[in-house]
N, C-alpha and C positions, 0 to 999 in steps of 0.2 A: 250680375256679377260683382261682388263688394269690391272697392277699390281700396288699395292700400298705399303707404307713402313711400316713395324710394328717393334717397338722398344720393347725389352722386356730386364729385368735385371735377370740374372741367375749367379750362383757361378761359379768361373773359372772352376771348374772340370765340371759341366755340360756342359759349353761352349767347352770344349776340347773333352769331349765324343760325342755332337752331332756334331762337325765339323769331328771328326775321322770316326762316323759313317755314315755321309753324302759322305766324300771322299770314302769310301767302297763302297758306292751305285753309286758312279759317278756323284752324284749330288751337286748343290752348297746348302749352308747351307739354303737359303731361300726355295728351292725347297724340300729340306729333311723334313723343317717343314711342308709345305703343304701336303706333303704324309702322314704325321703322323696325320694331322688333319683329311685329308680324311679317312684315314683307321680308325680314331676314330669315326668319324661321322657316315661313311658308311658301316662299318664293322661288323655291329650287326650279322647278319647272319652266317659268317664266324667264328667270336666268339662263338656262339652258337653251330655250329659244332663242333668246337675244343672242347669247353667244353665236348659235348657229347662223342667226341673220348677219353678224359682223363678219364670220368666215366667209360668208357667200359672197356677202359685200367688197370684201378685200381680195378675193380670188376669183371675181368673175370673169377677169381678163383670160384666167389661165383656162377657163372651162370654155370660154368663147373661142380661144385659139385652137383648142383641141377639137371643138365642133367644127369649125371651119377647115382645119387639116383633113378631117374625116369626111368632109364633104368633097374636098379634092382630089381624095386618095380613091380610086376604082377598088371597090371590094370592101373598103373599112367601114367598120359600124362604131357609132359613139356608145360609150357605156352608158 
């Protein structure tokens, strides 16, 4: 795919952060920005899975308490 030039104005701090993160990943700044765009536009499924994982982690105690209560209540069944 042919590449095209993109210009964007950002604060110096954002530029430094982007350059540092790109270097951490071994990417050029342009390739790093392309990765971010692809992740943002194509990562809906992964973001949903991540959100579900965070939800379960945050509320695991509630689920555990409900299961414990059901175990100690005759005739009760966990959902």
